[in-house]
C-alpha positions in Angstrom: 0.0 0.0 0.0 3.0 2.3 0.5 3.7 2.3 -3.2 0.0 3.2 -3.9 0.4 6.2 -1.6 3.3 7.4 -3.7 1.5 7.0 -7.0 -1.7 8.6 -5.6 0.3 11.5 -4.2 2.2 12.0 -7.4 -1.0 11.9 -9.4 -2.7 14.5 -7.1 0.3 16.8 -7.5 0.1 16.6 -11.3 -3.6 17.2 -11.3 -3.1 20.3 -9.1 -0.4 21.7 -11.4 -1.9 20.8 -14.8 -4.5 23.6 -15.1 -2.2 26.1 -13.5 0.7 25.3 -15.9 -1.6 25.5 -18.9 -3.0 28.8 -17.8 0.4 30.3 -17.0 1.9 29.2 -20.3 -1.0 30.7 -22.3 -0.9 33.9 -20.4 2.9 34.3 -20.9 2.5 33.5 -24.6 -0.3 36.0 -25.1 0.3 38.7 -22.5 -1.5 41.5 -24.4 -4.6 39.6 -25.4 -5.2 37.2 -22.5 -6.9 38.1 -19.2 -7.0 36.0 -16.0 -10.7 37.0 -15.9 -11.3 34.5 -18.8 -9.8 31.7 -16.7 -11.9 32.6 -13.7 -15.1 32.8 -15.8 -14.3 29.4 -17.1 -14.1 27.9 -13.6 -17.4 29.7 -12.6 -19.1 28.5 -15.8 -18.3 24.9 -15.2 -19.2 25.0 -11.6 -22.6 26.6 -12.2 -23.6 24.6 -15.2 -22.2 21.1 -14.3 -22.0 21.1 -10.4 -25.1 23.1 -9.6 -27.7 23.0 -12.4 -26.8 19.6 -14.0 -26.2 18.0 -10.7 -29.6 19.2 -9.5 -31.2 17.4 -12.4 -29.1 14.3 -11.6 -30.4 14.3 -8.0 -33.9 13.7 -9.4 -33.2 11.6 -12.4 -30.3 9.4 -11.1 -29.8 9.6 -7.3 -33.3 9.8 -5.8 -35.5 6.7 -5.9 -38.4 7.4 -8.3 -39.9 5.9 -11.5 -37.6 8.1 -13.7 -34.4 7.2 -11.9 -35.3 3.5 -11.8 -35.9 3.5 -15.5 -32.7 5.4 -16.4 -30.5 3.4 -14.0 -32.0 0.1 -15.1 -31.5 0.7 -18.8 -28.0 1.1 -20.3 -29.2 2.9 -23.5 -31.3 5.3 -21.4 -28.5 5.9 -19.0 -26.0 6.7 -21.8 -28.4 8.9 -23.7 -29.4 10.8 -20.6 -25.9 11.3 -19.4 -24.4 12.6 -22.7 -27.4 14.8 -23.4 -27.3 16.5 -20.0 -23.6 17.0 -20.1 -23.7 18.5 -23.6 -26.7 20.7 -23.1 -25.8 22.1 -19.6 -22.1 22.7 -20.2 -22.3 24.1 -23.7 -25.3 26.3 -23.0 -23.6 27.5 -19.8 -20.4 28.2 -21.8 -22.4 30.2 -24.3 -24.1 32.3 -21.7 -20.9 33.0 -19.8 -19.1 34.1 -23.0 -22.1 36.2 -24.2 -22.8 38.1 -21.0 -19.6 38.1 -19.0 -16.8 38.2 -21.6 -18.1 40.9 -23.8 -15.3 43.4 -23.8 -12.4 41.1 -24.5 -13.9 38.2 -26.4 -11.0 37.4 -28.7 -9.7 33.9 -29.8 -6.8 33.9 -27.3 -9.1 34.7 -24.4 -11.5 32.0 -25.6 -8.7 29.5 -25.2 -8.0 30.8 -21.6 -11.7 30.4 -20.8 -11.6 26.8 -22.0 -8.5 26.1 -19.8 -10.5 27.5 -16.8 -13.5 25.4 -17.6 -11.5 22.2 -18.1 -9.1 23.0 -15.2 -11.8 23.3 -12.5 -13.3 20.0 -13.8 -9.9 18.5 -13.1 -9.8 19.9 -9.5 -13.5 19.3 -8.6 -13.9 15.8 -10.0 -10.6 14.0 -10.7 -8.5 15.6 -7.9 -11.1 15.1 -5.2 -11.4 11.4 -6.2 -7.7 10.9 -6.1 -7.4 12.7 -2.7 -10.1 10.5 -1.2 -8.2 7.4 -2.5 -5.0 8.9 -1.0 -6.7 9.3 2.4 -7.9 5.7 2.4 -4.4 4.4 1.2 -2.7 6.3 4.0 -5.2 5.0 6.6 -4.7 1.4 5.5 -0.9 1.7 5.3 -0.7 3.2 8.8 -3.5 1.3 10.6 -4.3 -1.7 8.5 -7.7 -2.5 7.0 -9.5 -2.9 10.3 -8.1 0.3 11.7 -9.0 2.2 8.5 -12.6 0.9 8.6 -12.8 2.0 12.2 -11.3 5.5 11.4 -13.8 6.0 8.5 -16.8 4.8 10.5 -17.5 1.8 8.3 -20.3 -0.3 9.5 -21.1 -4.0 8.8 -23.6 -2.8 6.2 -21.0 -0.7 4.3 -18.0 -2.9 4.9 -18.3 -4.7 1.6 -18.4 -1.4 -0.4 -15.4 0.0 1.5 -13.4 -3.2 0.9 -14.2 -2.8 -2.8 -12.8 0.8 -2.7 -9.7 -0.5 -0.9 -9.2 -3.0 -3.6 -9.4 -0.3 -6.2 -6.9 1.8 -4.2 -4.6 -1.2 -4.0 -4.6 -1.6 -7.7 -3.7 2.0 -8.4 -0.2 2.0 -9.8 1.9 3.8 -12.4 -0.3 2.9 -15.4 -3.4 4.2 -13.6 -1.6 7.3 -12.7 -0.5 8.0 -16.2 -4.0 7.2 -17.6 -5.6 9.5 -15.1 -3.4 12.5 -16.0 -3.6 11.8 -19.8 -7.4 11.5 -19.6 -7.6 14.9 -17.9 -5.3 16.4 -20.5 -7.6 15.2 -23.3 -10.6 16.6 -21.4 -9.0 20.0 -21.0 -8.1 20.0 -24.7 -11.7 19.2 -25.5 -13.0 22.1 -23.4 -10.7 24.5 -25.2 -12.0 23.2 -28.6 -15.6 23.3 -27.4 -15.2 26.9 -26.2 -13.9 27.8 -29.6 -16.9 26.3 -31.3 -19.3 28.2 -29.0 -17.3 31.4 -29.7 -18.1 31.0 -33.4 -21.8 30.9 -32.5 -21.4 34.3 -30.9 -19.0 35.7 -33.4 -21.2 34.8 -36.4 -24.5 35.1 -34.5 -25.4 31.6 -35.6 -26.8 29.0 -33.2 -25.8 26.1 -35.4 -22.3 26.3 -33.9 -23.7 26.0 -30.4 -25.7 22.9 -31.5 -22.4 21.6 -33.0 -20.7 22.1 -29.6 -23.5 20.2 -27.8 -23.3 17.4 -30.3 -19.5 17.2 -30.0 -19.8 17.0 -26.2 -22.3 14.2 -26.5 -20.1 12.2 -28.8 -17.1 12.7 -26.6 -19.0 11.4 -23.5 -20.3 8.2 -25.1 -17.4 6.1 -24.2 -17.0 7.4 -20.6 -20.7 6.8 -20.1 -20.3 3.2 -21.3 -17.3 2.8 -19.0 -19.5 3.8 -16.1 -21.8 0.9 -17.0 -18.8 -1.5 -17.1 -19.0 -1.9 -20.9 -16.0 0.1 -22.1 -12.5 -0.4 -20.7 -10.2 2.4 -19.5 -8.1 2.0 -22.6 -11.1 2.3 -24.9 -12.0 5.6 -23.1 -8.5 6.9 -23.6 -8.4 6.1 -27.3 -11.9 7.5 -27.8 -11.0 10.8 -26.2 -7.8 11.1 -28.2 -9.6 10.4 -31.4 -12.3 13.0 -30.6 -9.7 15.6 -29.8 -7.9 15.0 -33.1 -11.1 15.1 -35.0 -12.2 18.4 -33.3 -8.8 20.0 -34.0 -9.2 19.6 -37.8 -12.9 20.6 -37.6 -12.1 23.8 -35.7 -9.2 24.6 -38.0 -11.5 24.3 -41.0 -14.3 26.3 -39.3 -11.9 29.1 -38.3 -10.5 29.2 -41.8 -13.9 29.3 -43.5 -15.2 32.0 -41.2 -12.0 34.2 -41.5 -11.1 33.8 -37.8 -7.9 31.9 -38.6 -6.5 34.7 -40.6 -7.6 37.2 -38.0 -5.9 35.3 -35.2 -2.7 34.9 -37.3 -2.7 38.6 -38.1 
């Protein structure tokens, strides 16, 4: 378990630094056109759209026991369609509203990238980092006190002991490969959020909602494999390959869109 503590601690450190390093790099590269306000707005946009509004819907449709949640949780197709639709609609519409109303004065292509870094960065911290830190706490407890001591420290009862032991098993299997995959997955996710923000920016720049719909669709497609992974259908490697393929495809799509709308020449100028 001591080795797992090292890998978890190393992963947590990388997840802390990843968004900050990306933001600092982009700010230093574009000092005159990039504002830290865009980064902060990205973090706020994700928090409000995904962790407040979307999570509120999830409480009714997924968490609470009712006919709707029983249907969605009991049907893989419904679960995947629900999950990818909610993520796409809430996050991309939230992104659109934040850019439209709170980034009016300095809504340029470079600041749009900074917004995407903030949106993807806070996702890293609120979701992946918190999960890794919880694993790290369990690993430390087991390493110092043993399984029984850790169960006592976390207040595990006879009813919850089986679930806790399953988590400990996951913690025990967390090694170098899982560390690398966790960080790489978050890099792909951040890249996607930068690309999605650029597509939403086109919707505002050209006053055309079709680009917003394209961003929603892209988000839904990206989340298909992670949603299948949550149902135990897709492996971690399948998710990684899918995310990488989606990011590559979006790169060429955005390059084409920017060129066709004239934004690529404006940015280069």
